[in-house]
N, C-alpha and C positions, 0 to 999 in steps of 0.2 A: 534458472529461477523463474522462467515464464512457462513452465510446463514441459520444456524440452529437456532432454537428459543432461545436456551440457550446462544447464542452469540450476541443477539440483546439487546441493552439498549435504551429504548425509553423514555427519560426524557425531561425536558423543556430546551430550549436554552435561554440563557440570555446574555445581552451585556457584553463584556469583556472576555467571555470564549475563550480559545485558541483551534484552530483547529489542530489536529494531523493526519497525515497519517501514519498508521501502516502497514508494509508490502511494497511490491514493485508493482507499477502499471503496467498494460499491460501484465502481464506474461501469462495469458491464451491466449490472442491474439497472442503473440509471438509463443506459442506452436502450435496454429492452423496454422499460416503461415509456421512454420517449417515443419509441417506434410504435408501441401498441396503443398508447393513449395520447396522441399529439394534441387533440382538442382540449383535454384536461390541462395539459401544460400551458396552453395558450390562454387559459383563464387567469394565469398568474404572470406569465412571461411574454415579452414581445418576441416577434419573429426574428428580429435582429439579434437579440440576446441569445435565443436558442441556437441560431446559426453560429454565433461566436463560440458558444460552448461546445458545439459539435466539432468545430475546427480545433479547439483546444484539446479535446479528448483524442482527436485523430493524430496529433503531433507525436505523442509517445508511441502510438501504434506504428506509425511510419518509421520511427527511429528503430523499432524492434523488429521490423518486417524481415530483415535479412541478417540481423545480428542478435546475439544472445544478450541478456541483461548483464551477465558477467563482463562481456566485452564492452558494453556501454558504460558501466561503472568504471571499468579499467581505463577508459579514455580520460576520466576525471582523476582517478586515483590509481595509477599503475601499481600492481602488486598488492592491491588492497586485501586480498584473501589472507595472505601471510601477515601483512603489517598490522592488521586489526584483529587477527585471530578469529576468523570466521569459522565456526564449528559446524553450523548447520544453516541451510537456507532452503525454503520451500515456497512455492507459489500459493497465493490465496485464491480460492475458487468458490465453489458452491457452498452456501452457508456463511460466506463472508469471513471476516477476521476471527470471530468467536469460534466457529466450527473448525477453522484451520488451526487456530491456536490449540484447541483440544487435541486434534490429531497430531500436531507438531510434538506435543508432550507425550501423548499416549503411545505413539509408535516406538518410543524408547523402551517400552516394556514388552515388545513383541519378541517371540521366539524366532530367531533368524531362519531356522530350519522349517518350522511349521507355519509361521505367520500368525500364530495364536497369541492372545494376550496372556502373559504369565505373571506380569506385575504391573502396577499402575503407572509407572513412569514418574518423572520428577514433577515437583510443584513449581509454582511461580507466584510472584506478586505483579499485578499489572494495572494500568490506568488507561481506560479508553479515552479519557479527556486529553491525554497527551498525544493522541493520534491526529494529525492534520487532515481535516475533511473540507473539501471546497464548499463555498457558500451555496453554489448551485446544487450540489448533492444534498446538503442540509435542507434546502428549501423544497426540493423534489420529494425527499423523504417525509417532510412535514405534510406535503400535499397528499401523499398516499398513506400517511400514518405508518411509515416503514422505519425499521431500525437499520441505519447505514452499516452497522457492524455485523449484521446477519444477512447482508445483501451480496448477491453474486458479484465477484470481482475478477479482474484480469490485470495483467501488468502491475501486480502488487505482490510483495513477498514479505514473509517473516524470516528474520535472521537472528541467530544467537551468536554473539561475538564476545571476545574478551575485553575489547576496548570500543564498545558501542558508542559512547558519548563522543569520543574523539573521532570516530568514523563519521558520525552525523555532522559534526562541526566542519570537518575537512571537506566532506562531500558537498555540503551546502555552500561553503566558501568557494569551492572550485566551480560549482554550477553558476553562482552569482557572477564570478569573474568572466566566465564565458558568455553569460547573458549580456553583461555590459559591453563586451567586445562586439557581440552581434548588434547591439543597439547602436554603437558607434559606426559600425559598418553600414547599417541601414541609413543612418543619418548622412554619412559621407556620400553614399551612393544615390540615395533617393530623397534626402531631406526629411526622413521620417524619424520621429521621436517616439519612445516607448509610451504606451498608453492604450486607450481603447482603439481597436483596429478600425480605421476609417480612411478618409482621403489623406489625412496628414499625420497619421500615427501608425506605429508598428507595435505589435505585442511582444513584450519580453517577459519571460516567466521561468520559474524553476521547473525543469522537465521531470525530475524525480524527487519529490518531497521525501523526507526521511525524518524519523523521530524515535528516540528511545521511549518505549512505553512499559517496560517492566524488566524483571530479572528472574533468573532461574534460582530456585531455593532448594534446600536440602531435604525438605519434607515433601509430602504428597499433596498438600493443599494448594489450590489454585485460586488465590484470593484477589478480588478486585478491590483496589485501595481508594478509589475516587468516589465512593458512595457512602452515605451515612450508614453506620452499622456494618454488618458483615454481608458480603455478597461473593458468591463463589461461581467460578466457571463450571458449566454443566455440559454434559454430553447431549447436545441437541444439534442435529445437522440439517433441520428444515431451513430452507431459504425463504426469505420474505416474498420472493416471487411466487412460491408455491401457494401462499396465502392470498396474494393480491390478484394474480392472473388466473 
């Protein structure tokens, strides 16, 4: 699920499966913008805050350096693929969540022999407002007038599951339990309590945020449900970095 073969699950999508976003969208794009335009970021953020966000984004990278995302999630929920009926899982990359969601659905209509599109693939109903985005990502996107859902991502995946809501509840509960255990260990060893990282605090957080943001439908429409009127997913693969950089 992070671009490596062992992280891809390529099953069949069927009506009623729930769409889950695992991880945070836009993080790689935020990293690129931070590297290329550090002075612009300093007009809004302090150096200490920027340093803290760099550390935060690096923790998941470190966790995935030698292990696949499947292995990482399995630490929290052993046997999760079968238990929650994971049908398909792919990484989010260039073009962000919206481009990856289009591809996620459209590739169902590819001819397996020729790779050509022979049918449109299934539809979906989805809500971008259901996807957790960090406050830092939101503010950087505001600064650059960028759409976080069309921004280069890594360590972020779209999944289709039979029991997506249960998966999200169980995963977040397991992550919170481990986070609290780490907090207690830090306190017992160093006298550090969770909070802003400094001389007397240690940071405790959810490593892999997750949320149900839609479902597979039986028609071919890809309808966004959290906007006034009708809004549909379109085939647009340009990344916001192409426009900004």
